C-alpha positions in Angstrom: -15.7 -37.4 2.1 -13.4 -34.6 3.4 -15.8 -32.5 5.7 -15.8 -28.0 4.6 -13.3 -27.7 7.7 -10.7 -30.4 6.0 -11.3 -29.0 2.5 -10.0 -25.5 3.6 -7.2 -27.2 5.7 -6.0 -29.2 2.4 -6.3 -25.9 0.0 -4.4 -24.1 2.7 -1.5 -27.0 2.7 -1.1 -27.0 -1.3 -0.9 -23.5 -2.2 2.8 -22.5 -2.8 4.4 -20.6 -0.2 7.9 -20.1 -1.9 9.5 -16.9 -2.2 8.8 -16.7 -5.9 5.5 -18.7 -6.2 3.6 -15.5 -8.3 6.5 -15.5 -10.8 6.1 -18.9 -11.4 2.5 -18.2 -12.9 3.2 -17.3 -16.8 0.6 -14.6 -17.1 1.8 -12.7 -14.2 5.8 -13.2 -14.9 4.9 -11.4 -18.4 2.8 -8.8 -16.6 5.9 -8.3 -13.7 7.8 -7.9 -17.1 5.5 -5.1 -18.4 5.4 -3.4 -15.1 9.0 -3.1 -14.5 10.0 -1.4 -18.0 7.2 1.0 -17.0 8.2 1.5 -13.8 12.1 1.8 -14.9 11.4 4.5 -17.4 9.2 6.3 -15.1 12.0 6.2 -12.3 14.5 7.3 -15.1 12.0 10.3 -16.2 11.6 11.9 -12.3 15.5 11.7 -12.2 15.9 13.0 -15.6 13.3 15.8 -15.5 13.8 16.9 -12.0 17.8 17.7 -12.5 16.8 19.6 -15.6 13.9 21.5 -14.2 16.0 22.5 -11.2 19.1 23.6 -13.2 16.3 25.6 -15.0 15.0 27.1 -12.2 16.4 26.6 -9.0 13.0 26.6 -7.3 11.5 23.7 -5.0 8.2 25.2 -6.1 8.8 24.2 -9.9 9.5 20.8 -9.0 6.2 20.6 -7.1 4.2 21.7 -10.4 6.0 19.3 -12.6 5.2 16.5 -10.4 2.1 17.5 -9.5 1.2 17.3 -13.3 1.3 13.7 -13.2 -0.3 13.3 -9.9 -3.2 15.6 -10.9 -4.6 13.3 -13.5 -5.1 10.5 -11.2 -8.0 12.7 -9.3 -9.4 13.2 -12.5 -9.3 10.1 -14.2 -9.1 7.5 -12.2 -12.6 6.9 -11.2 -13.1 6.4 -15.3 -10.4 3.9 -15.5 -12.1 1.7 -12.8 -15.3 2.0 -14.4 -13.3 0.7 -18.0 -11.4 -2.2 -15.9 -15.3 -3.7 -14.3 -16.8 -3.2 -18.0 -14.6 -3.9 -20.9 -11.5 -7.0 -21.2 -8.4 -5.4 -18.9 -6.0 -6.4 -21.4 -6.2 -4.1 -24.2 -5.9 -0.9 -21.8 -2.9 -2.3 -20.0 -1.1 -2.7 -23.5 -2.4 0.5 -25.2 -0.9 2.3 -22.0 2.7 2.5 -22.9 2.8 2.7 -26.6 1.0 5.8 -25.9 3.9 6.8 -23.3 6.0 5.8 -25.4 4.8 8.2 -28.2 4.7 11.3 -25.9 8.3 10.4 -25.0 9.8 10.2 -28.7 8.2 13.6 -28.7 9.6 15.1 -25.7 13.0 13.3 -26.8 13.0 15.7 -29.5 12.2 18.8 -28.2 15.2 18.3 -25.9 17.3 17.9 -28.5 16.1 20.4 -30.5 17.0 22.8 -27.6 13.5 24.0 -27.1 12.7 22.3 -23.8 11.3 24.5 -21.4 9.3 24.0 -17.7 6.0 23.8 -19.6 7.4 20.8 -21.9 7.8 18.9 -18.7 4.2 19.9 -16.9 2.2 18.8 -20.7 4.0 15.4 -20.8 3.8 15.0 -17.0 -0.1 15.7 -17.4 -0.2 12.9 -20.4 1.6 10.3 -18.6 -0.4 10.7 -15.6 -3.5 10.3 -17.6 -2.8 7.4 -19.5 -1.6 5.7 -16.0 -4.8 6.9 -14.1 -7.0 4.7 -16.8 -4.7 2.0 -16.9 -3.6 1.1 -13.4 -7.2 0.0 -12.2 -7.0 -2.5 -14.4 -3.6 -4.3 -14.2 -4.2 -4.2 -10.6 -7.5 -5.4 -10.6 -6.0 -8.4 -13.2 -3.3 -9.5 -10.3 -6.0 -11.7 -8.5 -7.8 -12.8 -11.3 -3.9 -14.2 -12.4 -2.6 -15.4 -9.5 -5.8 -16.2 -7.4 -6.4 -14.4 -3.8 -3.6 -16.9 -2.0 -1.0 -15.5 -3.6 -2.4 -11.7 -4.0 0.3 -10.6 -1.0 3.2 -12.3 -2.5 2.3 -11.1 -6.0 1.6 -7.3 -4.6 5.2 -7.6 -2.8 6.9 -8.2 -6.4 4.5 -5.1 -7.9 6.5 -3.2 -5.4 9.8 -5.3 -5.9 9.4 -4.5 -9.6 8.7 -0.6 -9.0 11.4 -0.3 -6.4 14.1 -2.4 -8.3 13.7 0.0 -10.9 14.3 2.8 -8.2 17.7 1.2 -8.0 18.6 0.9 -11.4 16.7 3.6 -13.1 17.7 6.9 -11.2 21.7 5.2 -10.8 21.4 5.1 -14.9 19.8 8.4 -15.4 22.6 9.8 -13.2 25.1 8.3 -14.6 23.8 8.9 -18.1 23.5 12.7 -17.6 26.7 12.7 -15.4 29.0 11.5 -18.3 27.3 12.5 -21.2 26.9 16.2 -20.1 30.5 16.4 -19.4 30.7 18.5 -16.1 28.3 20.9 -18.1 25.5 21.0 -15.9 22.7 22.9 -17.9 23.2 20.4 -21.1 20.2 19.1 -22.2 22.1 16.3 -24.3 22.4 13.7 -21.4 18.7 13.9 -20.6 17.7 14.1 -24.3 19.5 10.6 -24.3 18.1 9.3 -21.1 14.5 10.1 -22.6 15.2 7.7 -25.9 16.2 5.2 -23.5 12.6 5.7 -21.5 10.6 5.6 -25.0 12.5 2.1 -25.6 11.3 1.2 -22.2 8.0 2.3 -23.1 7.9 0.1 -26.4 8.8 -3.3 -24.1 6.5 -2.4 -21.5 3.6 -2.3 -24.3 4.9 -5.4 -26.5 5.1 -7.8 -23.0 1.3 -7.2 -22.7 0.7 -9.2 -26.3 2.3 -12.5 -24.4 -0.4 -12.7 -21.7 -3.2 -15.0 -22.4 -5.6 -13.7 -20.0 -7.5 -11.5 -21.3 -9.0 -10.1 -18.3 -12.8 -10.3 -18.9 -14.9 -8.4 -16.6 -16.4 -10.8 -13.7 -19.9 -9.8 -13.9 -22.5 -9.9 -16.5 -22.5 -6.8 -19.1 -24.7 -4.0 -17.2 -27.0 -1.4 -19.5 -26.8 0.8 -16.1 -25.0 4.2 -16.8 -21.3 4.7 -15.9 -22.1 7.6 -13.5 -24.2 5.2 -11.4 -21.2 2.4 -11.7 -19.2 5.0 -9.7 -21.8 6.1 -7.3 -22.3 2.4 -6.1 -18.9 2.3 -5.6 -18.5 5.4 -3.3 -21.0 4.5 -1.5 -19.4 0.9 -0.9 -16.7 2.3 0.2 -18.2 5.2 2.6 -20.1 2.6 4.3 -17.4 0.1 4.7 -14.9 1.0 8.0 -12.5 -1.2 6.6 -11.9 -0.4 2.7 -12.7 3.1 3.3 -10.5 2.9 6.5 -7.7 1.1 4.3 -8.0 4.1 1.8 -7.9 7.2 3.9 -4.6 5.5 5.2 -3.2 5.0 2.0 -3.7 9.2 1.6 -1.7 10.0 4.3 1.9 8.7 3.5 0.8 10.1 -0.3 0.5 13.6 1.0 3.1 14.0 3.6 5.7 10.8 2.8 6.6 10.7 -0.4 7.1 14.5 -0.5 11.1 13.2 -0.4 10.3 12.1 -4.0 9.6 15.2 -4.7 12.1 17.4 -3.0 14.9 15.2 -3.1 16.9 16.9 -5.9 16.1 19.9 -4.0 17.8 18.4 -0.7 20.6 16.9 -2.8 21.6 20.3 -3.9 21.2 22.5 -1.2 21.6 20.7 1.8 24.1 17.7 0.6 26.0 19.6 -2.2 25.5 16.0 -3.9 25.7 15.8 -8.3 23.4 14.2 -10.4 25.1 11.1 -9.4 24.6 11.7 -5.8 20.9 12.0 -6.6 21.0 8.4 -8.6 22.7 7.3 -5.5 20.1 8.4 -3.1 17.3 6.7 -4.9 18.8 3.8 -5.4 19.4 3.1 -1.7 15.6 3.9 -1.3 14.9 1.6 -3.9 17.2 -1.3 -2.3 15.5 -0.6 1.3 12.1 -1.1 -0.6 13.0 -4.2 -2.0 14.4 -5.6 1.1 10.8 -4.7 2.5 8.8 -6.3 -0.6 10.9 -9.6 -0.1 10.0 -9.4 3.5 6.4 -8.7 2.9 6.8 -11.8 -0.2 7.3 -14.2 3.1 4.7 -12.8 5.4 1.6 -13.4 3.5 0.3 -15.5 6.3 1.3 -13.3 9.1 -1.5 -12.3 11.5 -2.4 -8.5 12.8 -2.0 -7.0 9.3 -4.1 -3.9 10.5 -1.3 -3.0 12.9 1.3 -3.4 10.5 -0.2 -1.0 8.6 -0.7 1.4 11.0 2.8 1.0 12.7 4.8 0.9 9.5 3.0 4.4 8.7 3.7 6.3 12.1 7.7 4.8 11.8 7.7 5.8 7.7 7.0 9.4 9.0 9.7 9.2 12.2 12.3 8.2 8.9 11.3 11.1 7.0 11.7 13.5 9.7 14.9 11.6 10.7 16.6 12.2 6.9 15.8 15.8 7.6 18.0 16.1 9.7 21.0 14.3 7.8 23.6 16.5 7.1 25.6 13.8 5.7 25.6 11.9 2.1 26.4 9.0 4.1 23.5 9.4 7.1 21.3 10.6 4.6 22.2 7.2 2.1 21.4 5.0 5.1 18.1 6.7 6.3 16.4 7.1 2.7 17.0 3.4 2.6 15.1 3.0 6.0 12.3 4.8 4.5 12.1 2.8 1.1 11.9 -0.5 3.5 9.0 0.5 5.6 7.3 1.9 2.6 7.3 -0.8 0.6 6.4 -3.1 3.4 2.8 -0.1 3.9 2.2 0.4 0.5 2.1 -3.1 -0.8 0.6 -4.9 2.5 -2.3 -1.9 2.2 -2.9 -2.4 -1.4 -3.3 -6.5 -1.1 -5.8 -5.9 1.9 -8.1 -3.5 -0.1 -8.0 -6.3 -3.2 -8.7 -9.2 -0.8 -11.8 -7.3 1.0 -13.6 -6.2 -2.1 -16.3 -8.3 -4.4 -14.6 -9.2 -7.4 -17.1 -7.5 -10.1 -15.8 -4.0 -8.1 -12.4 -4.3 -8.1 -11.5 -2.0 -11.1 -13.7 0.5 -9.4 -12.6 0.4 -5.9 -8.7 0.3 -7.1 -9.8 3.5 -9.1 -11.0 5.3 -6.1 -7.8 4.4 -4.1 -5.5 5.4 -6.9 -7.8 8.6 -7.2 -7.3 9.1 -3.6 -3.6 10.2 -4.4 -4.9 13.3 -6.1 -4.7 14.6 -2.5 -0.9 14.5 -2.7 -1.5 18.4 -3.7 -3.0 19.5 -0.3 0.4 18.2 1.1 3.3 18.6 -1.5 2.6 22.1 -2.1 2.3 23.8 1.4 5.3 21.7 2.1 7.2 22.8 -0.9 6.3 26.3 0.1 7.9 25.8 3.5 11.3 24.2 2.0 11.4 27.2 -0.4 11.0 29.9 2.6 12.7 28.3 5.2 14.6 25.7 3.9 14.3 22.1 2.7 14.8 20.8 5.7 12.5 22.3 7.7 10.0 21.1 5.0 10.8 17.6 5.1 11.1 17.2 8.9 7.4 19.4 9.0 6.1 16.6 6.6 7.6 13.6 8.6 6.0 14.3 11.8 2.6 15.0 9.9 2.5 11.7 9.0 3.7 9.9 12.1 1.2 12.4 14.3 -1.9 11.8 11.8 -1.3 8.4 11.5 -1.6 7.8 15.2 -4.7 10.0 15.3 -6.3 7.7 12.8 -5.5 4.7 13.8 -7.1 5.2 17.4 -10.4 6.0 15.4 -9.9 3.3 13.3 -11.1 0.2 15.4 -12.0 -2.0 11.9 -8.7 -1.6 10.6 -7.1 -2.2 14.0 -8.8 -5.6 14.1 -7.5 -6.9 10.6 -5.7 -10.4 11.1 -4.6 -12.1 7.6 -6.6 -9.9 5.3 -8.6 -13.1 3.7 -12.2 -12.6 3.3 -14.6 -15.8 2.8 -17.1 -16.0 0.0 
């Protein structure tokens, strides 16, 4: 009879270590396709709305408000989304979300084609998209370890990130070229943007349909409870606060959202005001970030067994900040292209590894709520984006981005010094 140690060794040796291991799992493949469709749509939308809003207003602050319209709901509705993920089957939540976004985008397409589009239309559709995402992503994320198993978590989360960043390559490029081609040189034309939103509607529909092919319904892993949902939330908040590892990882995920992703919000302004680029150039810059991010995700997919993951999270966050500052100092398109690709590479490793480590540290019955707290924490983004946008508008977008990168790097080093538990994370797996 095999000993416990021998059984564990056999289990370690038997699990699939190939690059595409998680995509061989049928349900995860369909989940990934749905994720890719939604991510593709979202990235096309970022370019289309960013281009039109900045052409209408020439205001970095307006760009920030449109972005924040989809971010604020994360703070408001992520926790209810986590409670839903831990209480009811996850599949209906995951499938309904892109269908709602499809309907909203169809309405937005009609508004754009009729020529009645304004700043507030982009705000309300962004708020709706953000609300739907906040209620569904905890379920979508929490179901992954149920589908692939914990040993394939780093591989699956890497391909999650790859789905998002592959969409950064194809989505922005397609959106930018569609606007440039269909507008026929008229930068104020809404026709090209309307066509982009029509494609976005179709992508959301594909995303919703793909969920129907998933067999796993994502039943809650704990027994039904009669306790109040607020009790569920309070229970999880106490758990996160008392856990130096989970709480530390969530804090470390907030920093990049406040200061690392400012580059996404301000990229249209940097492209036009510093690089003097057009819509196609903006698409290429976002494509470069996507290329770097896919390379980072593929590297992480092969690094699931690597050790000292706590130092990897801290190091990639600090280097991410250095990359943003470097990008801010770029004066040519070629240098900006290379630098933003580097940022994509580092940020992909950081976000995927952080998210995987959080999931592996918590009990199955609490995954939805913990992931909702992780997502809700991203609602702190305005605390970084709005001041950085103000600096960009008053002193120039290069100064704003440079300041953002410096803050991210320095704050990571300070927090990492104080987080002994995070520094001590090795492989990330927890014996249960």
